[in-house]
SEDREN-585747 format. One record per residue (C-alpha): residue number from 1; residue in three letters; x, y, z. Coordinates in Angstrom, 1 decimal. Layout:
REM SEDREN-585747
     i    aa       c1       c2       c3
   NUM   ALA        X        Y        Z
...
This chain:
REM SEDREN-585747
     i    aa       c1       c2       c3
     1   MET    -11.5      6.2    -16.4
     2   SER    -12.2      4.7    -13.0
     3   PRO     -9.4      4.2    -10.5
     4   PHE     -9.4      0.5    -11.0
     5   ARG     -9.2      0.8    -14.8
     6   ARG     -6.3      3.2    -14.4
     7   PHE     -4.4      0.7    -12.2
     8   ALA     -5.3     -2.1    -14.7
     9   TRP     -3.9      0.1    -17.5
    10   ARG     -0.5     -0.1    -15.7
    11   MET     -0.3     -3.7    -16.7
    12   THR      0.2     -2.7    -20.3
    13   ARG      3.7     -1.6    -19.4
    14   TYR      4.7     -5.3    -19.6
    15   ARG      3.7     -5.5    -23.3
    16   LEU      5.6     -8.7    -24.2
    17   LEU      4.3    -10.6    -21.1
    18   LEU      0.8     -9.3    -21.7
    19   ALA      0.9    -10.3    -25.4
    20   GLY      2.1    -13.8    -24.4
    21   ALA     -0.6    -14.2    -21.7
    22   VAL     -3.4    -13.2    -24.1
    23   ALA     -1.9    -15.4    -26.9
    24   CYS     -1.8    -18.4    -24.5
    25   ALA     -5.4    -17.8    -23.4
    26   PHE     -6.4    -17.6    -27.0
    27   LEU     -4.7    -20.9    -27.9
    28   SER     -6.4    -22.6    -24.8
    29   ALA     -9.8    -21.3    -26.0
    30   ILE     -9.2    -22.4    -29.6
    31   SER     -8.2    -25.9    -28.5
    32   LEU    -11.5    -26.1    -26.5
    33   GLY    -13.6    -24.8    -29.3
    34   ALA    -11.9    -27.1    -31.9
    35   GLY    -12.5    -30.1    -29.7
    36   LEU    -16.2    -29.3    -29.1
    37   LEU    -16.8    -28.5    -32.8
    38   GLY    -15.0    -31.4    -34.3
    39   ILE    -15.6    -34.5    -32.1
    40   ALA    -19.3    -34.8    -32.7
    41   PRO    -19.4    -34.7    -36.5
    42   ILE    -16.3    -36.9    -36.8
    43   LEU    -17.7    -39.6    -34.5
    44   LYS    -21.0    -39.4    -36.3
    45   ALA    -19.3    -40.0    -39.7
    46   ILE    -17.3    -42.9    -38.3
    47   LEU    -20.0    -44.7    -36.3
    48   ASN    -23.1    -43.9    -38.3
    49   GLU    -21.8    -43.5    -41.8
    50   HIS    -18.9    -46.0    -41.4
    51   VAL    -16.4    -43.6    -42.8
    52   GLU    -12.7    -44.4    -42.1
    53   LEU     -9.8    -42.1    -41.4
    54   PRO     -8.4    -41.9    -44.9
    55   ASP    -11.9    -40.9    -46.2
    56   LEU    -12.2    -38.2    -43.5
    57   ALA     -8.8    -36.8    -44.4
    58   ARG     -9.9    -36.6    -48.1
    59   ARG    -13.1    -34.8    -47.1
    60   PHE    -11.1    -32.4    -45.1
    61   ASN     -8.8    -31.7    -48.0
    62   GLU    -11.8    -30.9    -50.2
    63   SER    -13.0    -28.1    -48.0
    64   ALA     -9.8    -26.9    -46.4
    65   PRO     -7.6    -24.1    -47.9
    66   ALA     -4.5    -25.2    -49.8
    67   PRO     -2.0    -24.4    -47.0
    68   LEU     -3.9    -26.6    -44.5
    69   ARG     -4.4    -29.6    -46.8
    70   LEU     -2.8    -32.9    -45.8
    71   PRO     -0.2    -34.5    -48.1
    72   ASP     -1.4    -37.7    -50.0
    73   THR      1.5    -39.7    -48.4
    74   TRP      0.1    -38.9    -44.9
    75   ILE     -3.4    -39.9    -45.9
    76   ALA     -2.2    -43.2    -47.4
    77   ALA     -0.4    -43.9    -44.1
    78   LEU     -3.5    -43.5    -42.0
    79   PRO     -4.8    -46.8    -40.5
    80   THR     -8.2    -48.3    -41.5
    81   GLY    -10.9    -49.8    -39.3
    82   GLU    -13.7    -48.0    -37.4
    83   PHE    -12.5    -48.7    -33.9
    84   THR     -9.0    -47.7    -34.9
    85   ALA    -10.4    -44.4    -36.2
    86   VAL    -12.3    -43.8    -33.0
    87   ALA     -9.1    -44.5    -31.0
    88   TRP     -7.2    -42.0    -33.2
    89   VAL     -9.9    -39.4    -32.7
    90   PHE     -9.8    -39.7    -28.9
    91   GLY     -6.0    -39.7    -29.0
    92   ALA     -6.1    -36.5    -31.0
    93   LEU     -8.6    -35.1    -28.5
    94   ALA     -6.2    -36.0    -25.6
    95   VAL     -3.3    -34.2    -27.4
    96   LEU     -5.6    -31.2    -27.9
    97   THR     -6.6    -31.2    -24.2
    98   VAL     -2.9    -31.4    -23.1
    99   PHE     -2.1    -28.6    -25.4
   100   GLY     -4.9    -26.5    -24.0
   101   GLY     -3.8    -27.3    -20.5
   102   VAL     -0.2    -26.2    -21.2
   103   ALA     -1.5    -23.0    -22.8
   104   ASN     -3.7    -22.3    -19.8
   105   PHE     -0.8    -22.8    -17.4
   106   LEU      1.4    -20.4    -19.4
   107   HIS     -1.5    -17.9    -19.4
   108   GLN     -1.9    -18.1    -15.6
   109   TYR      1.9    -18.0    -15.1
   110   LEU      2.4    -14.9    -17.2
   111   SER     -0.7    -13.1    -16.0
   112   LEU      0.1    -13.5    -12.3
   113   THR      3.7    -12.3    -13.1
   114   ILE      2.2     -9.1    -14.6
   115   VAL     -0.2     -8.7    -11.7
   116   GLN      2.4     -9.1     -9.0
   117   ARG      4.8     -6.7    -10.7
   118   THR      2.1     -4.1    -11.2
   119   VAL      0.9     -4.3     -7.6
   120   ALA      4.5     -4.2     -6.3
   121   ASN      4.9     -1.0     -8.3
   122   VAL      1.7      0.5     -7.0
   123   ARG      2.7     -0.4     -3.4
   124   ARG      6.1      1.2     -4.0
   125   ASP      4.6      4.4     -5.4
   126   ALA      2.1      4.5     -2.6
   127   PHE      4.8      4.2      0.1
   128   HIS      6.9      6.8     -1.7
   129   ARG      4.0      9.2     -1.7
   130   VAL      3.3      8.5      2.0
   131   ILE      6.8      9.4      3.1
   132   ARG      6.7     12.6      1.0
   133   LEU      3.3     13.7      2.3
   134   PRO      3.2     16.8      4.6
   135   LEU      3.4     15.7      8.2
   136   ALA      0.2     17.6      8.9
   137   SER     -1.7     15.5      6.3
   138   VAL     -0.5     12.2      7.8
   139   LEU     -1.4     13.3     11.4
   140   ARG     -4.8     14.5     10.2
   141   GLY     -5.7     11.3      8.4
   142   GLY     -4.0      9.0     10.9
   143   SER     -1.0      6.8     10.4
   144   SER     -3.2      3.6     10.6
   145   ASP     -5.3      4.7      7.7
   146   THR     -2.2      5.4      5.7
   147   VAL     -0.6      2.0      6.4
   148   SER     -3.9      0.3      5.6
   149   ARG     -3.9      1.9      2.2
   150   VAL     -0.4      0.8      1.5
   151   VAL     -0.8     -2.8      2.7
   152   ALA     -4.5     -3.8      2.8
   153   ASP     -5.8     -1.8     -0.2
   154   THR     -3.0     -3.0     -2.4
   155   ALA     -3.8     -6.6     -1.5
   156   GLN     -7.4     -6.0     -2.4
   157   LEU     -6.3     -4.4     -5.7
   158   GLU     -4.1     -7.5     -6.4
   159   SER     -7.2     -9.7     -6.0
   160   GLY     -9.1     -7.6     -8.5
   161   LEU     -6.3     -7.4    -11.1
   162   SER     -5.8    -11.2    -10.8
   163   ALA     -9.5    -11.7    -11.4
   164   LEU     -9.3     -9.5    -14.4
   165   LEU     -6.2    -10.8    -16.2
   166   SER     -5.4    -14.3    -15.0
   167   LYS     -9.0    -15.5    -14.8
   168   SER    -11.5    -13.4    -16.7
   169   VAL     -9.6    -13.2    -19.9
   170   SER     -9.3    -17.0    -20.2
   171   GLN    -12.8    -17.6    -19.1
   172   VAL    -14.3    -15.1    -21.6
   173   LEU    -12.2    -16.5    -24.5
   174   LYS    -13.2    -20.1    -23.6
   175   GLY    -16.9    -19.0    -23.4
   176   VAL    -16.7    -17.2    -26.7
   177   ALA    -15.0    -20.3    -28.4
   178   SER    -17.7    -22.6    -27.0
   179   PHE    -20.5    -20.2    -28.0
   180   ALA    -19.0    -19.9    -31.5
   181   ALA    -19.0    -23.7    -31.8
   182   ALA    -22.6    -23.9    -30.7
   183   LEU    -23.5    -21.1    -33.2
   184   LEU    -22.1    -23.2    -36.0
   185   LEU    -23.9    -26.3    -34.9
   186   ALA    -27.3    -24.8    -34.1
   187   PRO    -27.5    -21.1    -35.0
   188   VAL    -31.2    -20.5    -34.0
   189   LEU    -31.0    -22.1    -30.6
   190   THR    -27.7    -20.4    -29.8
   191   LEU    -29.2    -17.0    -30.7
   192   ILE    -32.1    -17.6    -28.4
   193   ALA    -29.8    -18.6    -25.6
   194   SER    -27.8    -15.3    -26.1
   195   LEU    -30.9    -13.3    -25.1
   196   ILE    -30.0    -13.9    -21.5
   197   ALA    -26.8    -12.0    -21.7
   198   PRO    -28.2     -8.4    -21.3
   199   VAL    -30.2     -9.6    -18.2
   200   LEU    -27.2    -11.2    -16.6
   201   TYR    -25.1     -8.1    -17.3
   202   THR    -27.7     -5.8    -15.6
   203   ILE    -27.9     -8.0    -12.5
   204   ILE    -24.1     -8.2    -12.2
   205   ARG    -23.7     -4.5    -12.7
   206   ARG    -26.2     -3.5    -10.1
   207   LEU    -24.9     -5.9     -7.5
   208   GLY    -21.3     -4.8     -8.3
   209   LYS    -22.1     -1.2     -7.4
   210   ARG    -23.4     -2.3     -4.0
   211   ILE    -20.3     -4.4     -3.5
   212   ARG    -18.0     -1.5     -4.5
   213   ARG    -19.6      0.9     -2.0
   214   ALA    -19.6     -1.6      0.9
   215   SER    -16.0     -2.6      0.2
   216   ARG    -14.8      0.9      0.3
   217   SER    -16.5      1.4      3.7
   218   ALA    -15.0     -1.9      5.0
   219   LEU    -11.5     -0.9      4.0
   220   ALA    -11.9      2.4      5.9
   221   SER    -13.1      0.5      8.9
   222   GLN    -10.1     -1.8      8.7
   223   ALA     -7.8      1.2      9.0
   224   GLY     -9.3      1.8     12.5
   225   LEU     -8.9     -1.9     13.3
   226   TYR     -5.2     -1.7     12.4
   227   GLY     -4.8      1.4     14.5
   228   ALA     -6.4     -0.1     17.6
   229   ALA     -4.2     -3.2     17.3
   230   SER     -0.9     -1.4     16.7
   231   ARG     -1.5      1.1     19.5
   232   ALA     -2.2     -1.7     21.9
   233   MET      0.8     -3.7     20.9
   234   GLN      3.2     -0.7     20.9
   235   GLY      2.0      0.3     24.4
   236   LEU      1.6     -3.2     25.7
   237   ARG      3.8     -2.5     28.8
   238   VAL      1.5      0.4     29.7
   239   VAL     -1.6     -1.6     29.1
   240   LYS     -0.4     -4.4     31.4
   241   VAL      0.8     -2.2     34.1
   242   HIS     -2.5     -0.2     34.2
   243   THR     -4.6     -3.5     33.8
   244   THR     -6.5     -2.0     30.9
   245   GLU     -6.6     -5.2     28.9
   246   ARG    -10.4     -5.1     28.9
   247   LEU    -10.5     -1.5     27.8
   248   GLU     -8.3     -2.2     24.8
   249   ALA    -10.1     -5.4     24.0
   250   GLY    -13.4     -3.5     24.0
   251   ARG    -11.9     -0.8     21.8
   252   PHE    -10.7     -3.4     19.3
   253   HIS    -14.1     -5.2     19.5
   254   ARG    -16.0     -2.0     18.5
   255   TYR    -13.8     -1.6     15.4
   256   ASN    -14.0     -5.3     14.6
   257   LYS    -17.8     -5.2     14.7
   258   GLU    -17.9     -2.2     12.3
   259   VAL    -15.6     -4.1      9.9
   260   MET    -17.9     -7.1     10.2
   261   ARG    -21.0     -5.0      9.5
   262   GLN    -19.5     -3.6      6.3
   263   MET    -18.3     -7.0      5.2
   264   LEU    -21.7     -8.5      5.7
   265   ARG    -23.1     -5.9      3.3
   266   VAL    -20.6     -7.2      0.8
   267   ARG    -21.6    -10.8      1.7
   268   THR    -25.3    -10.2      0.8
   269   ALA    -24.5     -8.9     -2.7
   270   ARG    -22.0    -11.6     -3.4
   271   ALA    -24.3    -14.4     -2.1
   272   LEU    -27.2    -13.1     -4.2
   273   ALA    -25.4    -12.9     -7.6
   274   SER    -24.6    -16.6     -8.2
   275   PRO    -28.1    -18.0     -7.4
   276   LEU    -29.8    -15.4     -9.6
   277   VAL    -27.5    -16.3    -12.5
   278   GLU    -28.1    -20.0    -12.0
   279   VAL    -31.9    -19.7    -11.9
   280   LEU    -32.0    -17.6    -15.0
   281   SER    -29.7    -20.1    -16.8
   282   ILE    -31.9    -23.1    -15.9
   283   LEU    -35.0    -21.3    -17.1
   284   VAL    -33.4    -20.4    -20.4
   285   LEU    -32.2    -24.0    -20.7
   286   GLY    -35.8    -25.3    -20.2
   287   VAL    -37.1    -22.9    -22.9
   288   LEU    -34.3    -24.1    -25.3
   289   SER    -35.1    -27.7    -24.6
   290   MET    -38.8    -27.2    -25.4
   291   ALA    -38.0    -25.3    -28.6
   292   ALA    -35.5    -28.0    -29.7
   293   SER    -38.0    -30.8    -28.9
   294   TRP    -40.6    -29.1    -31.2
   295   ALA    -38.0    -28.7    -34.0
   296   ILE    -36.8    -32.3    -33.7
   297   LEU    -40.4    -33.6    -33.8
   298   LYS    -41.1    -31.5    -36.9
   299   GLY    -38.0    -32.8    -38.6
   300   LYS    -36.4    -29.3    -38.7
   301   LEU    -33.4    -30.2    -36.4
   302   GLU    -31.2    -33.3    -36.1
   303   PRO    -31.0    -34.7    -32.6
   304   THR    -27.2    -34.9    -33.0
   305   SER    -26.9    -31.3    -33.8
   306   PHE    -29.1    -30.4    -30.8
   307   LEU    -27.1    -32.5    -28.4
   308   SER    -23.8    -31.2    -29.8
   309   SER    -24.9    -27.6    -29.5
   310   MET    -26.2    -28.1    -25.9
   311   VAL    -22.8    -29.6    -25.0
   312   CYS    -21.2    -26.4    -26.4
   313   LEU    -23.6    -24.2    -24.6
   314   PHE    -22.9    -26.1    -21.4
   315   ALA    -19.2    -25.5    -21.9
   316   ALA    -19.8    -21.8    -22.6
   317   GLY    -22.0    -21.6    -19.4
   318   ALA    -19.3    -23.4    -17.4
   319   SER    -16.7    -20.9    -18.6
   320   LEU    -18.8    -17.8    -18.1
   321   LYS    -20.3    -18.8    -14.8
   322   PRO    -17.2    -17.9    -12.7
   323   LEU    -17.4    -14.4    -14.2
   324   THR    -20.1    -13.4    -11.7
   325   GLY    -17.6    -14.0     -8.8
   326   LEU    -14.8    -12.5    -10.8
   327   MET    -16.8     -9.3    -11.5
   328   ASN    -17.6     -9.1     -7.8
   329   ASP    -13.9     -9.4     -7.0
   330   MET    -13.2     -6.5     -9.4
   331   GLN    -15.9     -4.4     -8.0
   332   GLN    -14.6     -5.0     -4.5
   333   ALA    -11.2     -4.0     -5.7
   334   GLU    -12.7     -0.8     -7.1
   335   GLY    -13.1      0.5     -3.5
   336   ALA     -9.5     -0.2     -2.7
   337   ALA     -8.4      1.4     -6.0
   338   GLY    -10.3      4.6     -5.2
   339   ARG     -8.5      4.9     -1.8
   340   LEU     -5.1      4.2     -3.4
   341   ASP     -5.9      6.7     -6.1
   342   GLU     -6.7      9.4     -3.5
   343   LEU     -3.3      8.7     -1.8
   344   LEU     -1.3      8.8     -5.1
   345   ARG     -3.0     12.1     -6.1
   346   ALA     -2.4     13.8     -2.7
   347   GLU     -0.2     16.8     -2.9
   348   PRO      3.4     15.9     -1.8
   349   GLU      5.3     17.9      0.7
   350   PRO      6.5     21.2     -0.7
   351   GLY     10.1     22.0     -1.1
   352   HIS     11.3     19.0     -3.1
   353   ASP     11.2     20.8     -6.5
   354   PRO     14.7     20.3     -8.0
   355   SER     14.6     23.8     -9.4
   356   LEU     14.6     25.3     -5.8
   357   PRO     18.0     26.8     -4.8
   358   ARG     20.1     25.0     -2.1
   359   LEU     20.4     26.6      1.3
   360   ALA     24.0     27.4      2.1
   361   ARG     25.3     26.2      5.5
   362   HIS     23.8     28.2      8.2
   363   ALA     26.2     30.9      9.5
   364   VAL     24.2     34.0     10.5
   365   SER     20.8     33.7     12.2
   366   ILE     17.4     31.9     12.5
   367   GLU     14.5     34.3     12.6
   368   PHE     10.8     33.7     13.4
   369   ARG      9.1     36.7     11.9
   370   ASP      5.5     37.3     13.0
   371   VAL      4.8     33.5     12.9
   372   THR      1.3     32.2     13.4
   373   LEU      0.2     28.5     13.0
   374   THR     -3.2     26.9     13.3
   375   TYR     -3.6     23.2     12.9
   376   ALA     -6.3     21.9     10.6
   377   GLY     -9.5     21.5     12.5
   378   ALA     -8.2     23.4     15.6
   379   ALA    -10.4     26.1     17.2
   380   THR     -7.4     28.1     18.4
   381   PRO     -4.0     28.8     16.9
   382   ALA     -1.0     26.8     18.3
   383   LEU      1.3     29.8     17.7
   384   THR      0.4     33.5     17.6
   385   GLY      2.6     36.4     16.7
   386   ILE      6.0     34.7     17.3
   387   ASN      9.0     37.0     16.8
   388   LEU     12.4     35.6     17.7
   389   LEU     15.9     36.1     16.5
   390   VAL     18.5     33.4     17.3
   391   ARG     22.1     34.2     16.3
   392   HIS     24.4     31.6     14.9
   393   GLY     26.2     29.7     17.6
   394   GLU     23.7     30.8     20.3
   395   ARG     22.1     28.3     22.7
   396   VAL     18.5     29.1     23.3
   397   ALA     16.4     27.2     25.8
   398   ILE     12.6     27.3     25.3
   399   VAL     10.4     26.7     28.4
   400   GLY      6.7     26.8     29.1
   401   PRO      3.8     24.9     30.4
   402   ASN      2.3     21.9     28.6
   403   GLY      0.7     22.6     25.3
   404   CYS      2.2     26.1     25.0
   405   GLY      3.7     25.4     21.5
   406   LYS      7.4     24.7     22.3
   407   THR      7.7     21.6     20.1
   408   THR      5.5     23.1     17.4
   409   LEU      7.8     26.2     17.2
   410   LEU     10.9     24.0     16.8
   411   SER      9.1     21.9     14.1
   412   LEU      9.0     24.9     11.9
   413   VAL     12.8     25.1     11.5
   414   PRO     13.1     21.8      9.6
   415   ARG      9.8     22.7      7.9
   416   LEU      7.8     19.8      9.3
   417   PHE      5.0     22.3      9.3
   418   ASP      4.6     25.6      7.4
   419   PRO      3.3     28.6      9.3
   420   SER     -0.2     29.9      8.6
   421   GLY      1.2     33.4      8.7
   422   GLY      4.6     35.0      8.8
   423   SER      7.8     33.3      7.9
   424   VAL     10.8     31.3      9.3
   425   ARG     14.1     32.6      7.9
   426   ILE     17.6     31.1      8.1
   427   ASP     20.4     33.6      7.2
   428   GLY     17.7     35.9      5.8
   429   ARG     16.1     33.3      3.5
   430   ASP     12.6     32.1      3.9
   431   VAL     12.8     28.3      4.3
   432   ARG      9.9     27.9      1.9
   433   GLU     12.0     29.3     -0.9
   434   VAL     14.9     26.8     -0.7
   435   SER     15.3     23.0     -1.2
   436   VAL     13.9     21.3      1.9
   437   ARG     16.5     18.6      1.5
   438   SER     19.4     21.1      1.7
   439   LEU     17.7     22.6      4.8
   440   ARG     17.2     19.3      6.7
   441   ARG     20.6     18.0      5.9
   442   GLN     22.2     20.6      8.2
   443   ILE     19.8     20.1     11.1
   444   GLY     20.2     17.5     13.8
   445   VAL     17.2     16.6     16.0
   446   VAL     17.1     14.6     19.3
   447   THR     13.6     14.2     20.8
   448   GLN     12.3     12.6     24.0
   449   GLU     10.7      9.8     22.0
   450   THR     13.7      8.1     20.5
   451   VAL     13.1      6.2     17.3
   452   LEU     15.2      3.2     16.4
   453   PHE     15.0      1.2     13.2
   454   PRO     15.5     -2.5     12.4
   455   GLY     19.2     -3.2     12.0
   456   THR     22.4     -3.0     14.1
   457   ILE     23.6     -0.4     16.6
   458   ARG     26.0      0.8     13.9
   459   ASP     23.1      1.1     11.3
   460   ASN     21.1      3.2     13.7
   461   ILE     23.9      5.6     14.5
   462   ALA     24.7      6.0     10.8
   463   TYR     21.1      6.4      9.8
   464   GLY     20.9      9.1      7.2
   465   ALA     24.7      9.4      6.9
   466   ASP     25.5      7.0      4.1
   467   ASP     29.1      8.1      3.8
   468   ALA     30.0      7.5      7.4
   469   ASP     32.6      4.8      8.0
   470   ALA     33.2      2.7     11.2
   471   GLY     35.7      5.3     12.6
   472   HIS     33.1      8.1     12.3
   473   VAL     30.4      6.0     13.9
   474   ALA     32.7      5.1     16.8
   475   ASP     33.8      8.7     17.3
   476   ALA     30.1      9.8     17.4
   477   ALA     29.3      7.1     20.0
   478   ARG     32.3      8.2     22.2
   479   ARG     31.2     11.8     22.1
   480   ALA     27.7     10.8     23.0
   481   ARG     29.0      8.8     25.9
   482   ALA     27.4      5.6     24.4
   483   GLU     30.5      3.6     23.5
   484   GLY     30.8      2.1     27.0
   485   PHE     27.5      0.3     26.9
   486   ILE     27.8     -0.6     23.2
   487   LEU     31.1     -2.4     23.7
   488   ALA     29.5     -4.3     26.6
   489   LEU     26.9     -5.8     24.3
   490   PRO     27.5     -9.3     22.9
   491   ARG     28.4     -8.1     19.4
   492   GLY     29.2     -4.5     20.1
   493   TYR     28.3     -2.2     17.2
   494   GLU     27.0     -5.2     15.2
   495   THR     24.4     -6.0     17.9
   496   ALA     20.9     -6.2     16.4
   497   VAL     18.4     -3.7     17.7
   498   ALA     15.0     -5.2     18.8
   499   GLU     11.8     -3.7     17.6
   500   GLN     11.4     -0.1     19.0
   501   GLY     14.7     -0.8     20.8
   502   ALA     13.0     -2.9     23.4
   503   THR     16.2     -4.5     24.6
   504   LEU     17.8     -1.2     25.4
   505   SER     17.1      1.1     28.3
   506   GLY     15.6      4.6     27.7
   507   GLY     18.9      6.3     28.4
   508   GLN     20.8      4.0     26.0
   509   ARG     18.3      4.7     23.3
   510   GLN     18.6      8.4     23.9
   511   ARG     22.4      8.3     23.7
   512   LEU     22.2      6.5     20.3
   513   ALA     19.9      9.3     19.1
   514   ILE     22.5     11.9     20.3
   515   ALA     25.3     10.0     18.5
   516   ARG     23.2      9.9     15.4
   517   ALA     22.8     13.7     15.6
   518   ILE     26.5     14.2     16.2
   519   LEU     27.4     12.1     13.2
   520   ARG     25.4     14.4     10.9
   521   ASP     27.7     17.3     11.8
   522   PRO     24.7     19.7     11.7
   523   ALA     24.8     23.5     11.7
   524   ILE     21.6     23.6     13.7
   525   LEU     20.9     21.3     16.6
   526   ILE     17.3     20.9     18.0
   527   LEU     17.1     19.1     21.4
   528   ASP     13.5     18.4     22.5
   529   GLU     13.9     17.1     26.0
   530   ALA     16.9     15.2     24.8
   531   THR     18.2     14.3     28.3
   532   SER     14.8     13.4     29.8
   533   MET     15.5      9.7     29.7
   534   ILE     19.1      9.8     31.0
   535   ASP     19.8      8.9     34.6
   536   ALA     21.2     11.4     37.0
   537   ASP     24.6      9.8     37.2
   538   SER     25.3     10.2     33.5
   539   GLU     23.3     13.5     33.0
   540   ALA     26.4     15.6     33.8
   541   ARG     28.6     13.7     31.3
   542   ILE     25.9     13.9     28.6
   543   GLY     25.6     17.6     29.3
   544   GLU     29.3     18.0     28.8
   545   ALA     29.1     16.1     25.6
   546   ILE     26.3     18.3     24.3
   547   ALA     28.0     21.5     25.5
   548   GLU     31.2     20.4     23.6
   549   PHE     29.4     19.4     20.5
   550   THR     27.2     22.6     20.3
   551   ARG     30.2     25.0     20.2
   552   GLY     29.9     26.9     16.9
   553   ARG     26.4     25.5     16.2
   554   THR     23.0     27.1     16.8
   555   CYS     21.2     25.1     19.4
   556   LEU     17.5     25.3     20.2
   557   ILE     16.5     23.4     23.3
   558   VAL     13.2     22.4     24.9
   559   ALA     14.1     21.4     28.5
   560   HIS     12.6     20.8     31.9
   561   ARG     15.8     20.3     33.8
   562   LEU     17.5     23.2     35.6
   563   SER     21.0     22.2     34.6
   564   THR     20.1     22.3     30.9
   565   VAL     18.3     25.6     31.2
   566   LEU     21.1     27.3     33.1
   567   SER     23.7     26.3     30.4
   568   ALA     21.8     28.2     27.7
   569   ASP     22.8     31.6     26.5
   570   ARG     19.2     32.8     26.7
   571   ILE     15.9     31.4     27.9
   572   VAL     12.7     32.0     26.0
   573   VAL      9.4     31.7     28.0
   574   MET      6.2     30.6     26.1
   575   ASP      2.6     30.5     27.2
   576   ALA     -0.5     29.8     25.2
   577   GLY      1.3     29.9     21.9
   578   ARG      3.0     33.2     22.6
   579   ILE      6.5     34.4     23.7
   580   VAL      5.9     36.2     27.0
   581   ASP      9.5     36.9     28.0
   582   SER     13.2     36.1     27.4
   583   GLY     16.5     36.6     29.2
   584   SER     18.7     34.9     31.7
   585   HIS     17.6     32.7     34.6
   586   ALA     18.2     35.4     37.2
   587   ASP     16.4     38.1     35.2
   588   LEU     13.4     35.9     34.6
   589   MET     13.2     34.8     38.2
   590   GLU     12.9     38.5     39.1
   591   ARG     10.3     39.7     36.6
   592   CYS      8.5     36.9     34.9
   593   PRO      5.6     35.2     36.9
   594   THR      5.2     32.4     34.3
   595   TYR      8.9     31.5     34.5
   596   GLN      8.8     31.7     38.3
   597   LEU      5.9     29.2     38.3
   598   ILE      7.7     26.9     35.8
   599   ALA     10.9     27.1     37.8
   600   ARG      9.2     26.1     41.1
   601   ARG      7.1     23.3     39.6
   602   GLN      9.3     21.8     36.9
   603   LEU     12.8     23.0     36.8
   604   LEU     13.3     22.6     40.5
   605   GLY     10.8     19.8     41.0
   606   GLY     13.4     17.1     40.8
   607   ASP     11.8     14.7     38.4
   608   GLY     12.7     16.6     35.2
   609   HIS      9.4     15.8     33.5
   610   GLU      6.3     17.7     32.6
């Protein structure tokens, strides 16, 4: 089963709605077929044979099954007169048309309800899978491609499912009803007309394959387009300051041209389908007209039957003609369905198996045992032969030049990555053998790049701590030295945070992140340049807050400020993915050339940044 069919099969979860939609489409088609089949012979009987309504009703009773026969009292009440009969026929036709319109509306209403619910479920499942993917997979594929699949591909899938259920079903049933009416009126001509169907199917199928391939490529290109736009918008301050507007516009233009090129491939196939179908239909109509003319001249076919059958065939053609575009829509959605199917079938992040044991609160040690890590596609390992034991309650500062693997090493503790070799052990247990949720719930992380979410100041401090009340939030803010600026805001803790925290300074955002970590009451605290955005005046107070909070907790720190490094119990020096030395500041300044260089250039350099 193709990916699009699998997603279409999800619509069967709504059985009652689906049954109602199909039933309404069937009723709409029956009303059309009944009108086409009945109006011509009835008008012929009234106008040519001068038969009145009571006589028509009696003829109907003679051929109809017993349950459908009209009572004699109804027949006696029918009016007489030819014009009156014609008026009644058109009145009945109007009622039948209104009935068909109502049935068609209900079909569309129910079908679109099913489609929207199905796509919402697919979008939900896709996003759930995204946030459970291994971090390495997301980084490797690119966040823009992932967002494109969740947003753009589901929109394309919605278009295809809508074409299938809300449009194709009703059009096919109407076409079948009209074709059946034509078959009853002129069987031979109708069978000749049906010979075009295999040809049309072949054309639509071949063009559909081309549309599907081009559509998949276009969706992949759109992911790059989203990435270029989002990166430029998120870094707009940097773009403007560095006057690189033309550079970013050029980058966007290249992605835009690629999307256009792929969409033009789709355009060619879509534009070709409809004219081919129309040309073939006109040719078949000409052949039918010639055959009918010969039969009428030979007395083998009544003109009325021919005209009636042609009306029915025209109605069938009008109903089936949109199927070309609808099939193209479904083929275009096939590309999106394939990309979504890949996402939903991707292996989730390990460690979420409910059968895994919980990790007890950390109380002994964290050990990196012969750890090696190589990123996918990288030529050299990021970490090599790391052996490090950190005792509970110890504050360990990790220093080293850019790209030496400091952040990568700390990312192994909450299992954002798994080592290629060796193991990370907390209190003697390999983190791969325990529930990742129980592991991460006892880890607090503060990074240089502070992430704030839509909501209030209170919401951001309490992020991930659902049971925290207002008192706990305020206490965490005080301990992070953030309460002063929070209370100075117009609405205090209820002040809304702008996108990416744009209305707050870098230091204020960092203090909120520290308060968030404090509120978690973690056993392990990871600080990755946590004070890099804090001004010099408040650095000492923040340092006191962190020193106070880290008592009795294991603290792993990546730092480039001397005050932070000196407050650590031990300093670990890294270079090129390896640990080259460890000890106190004084000892390292005596014996470690790498540390001496770092101390002179970074720790004592005054700016506090790499």
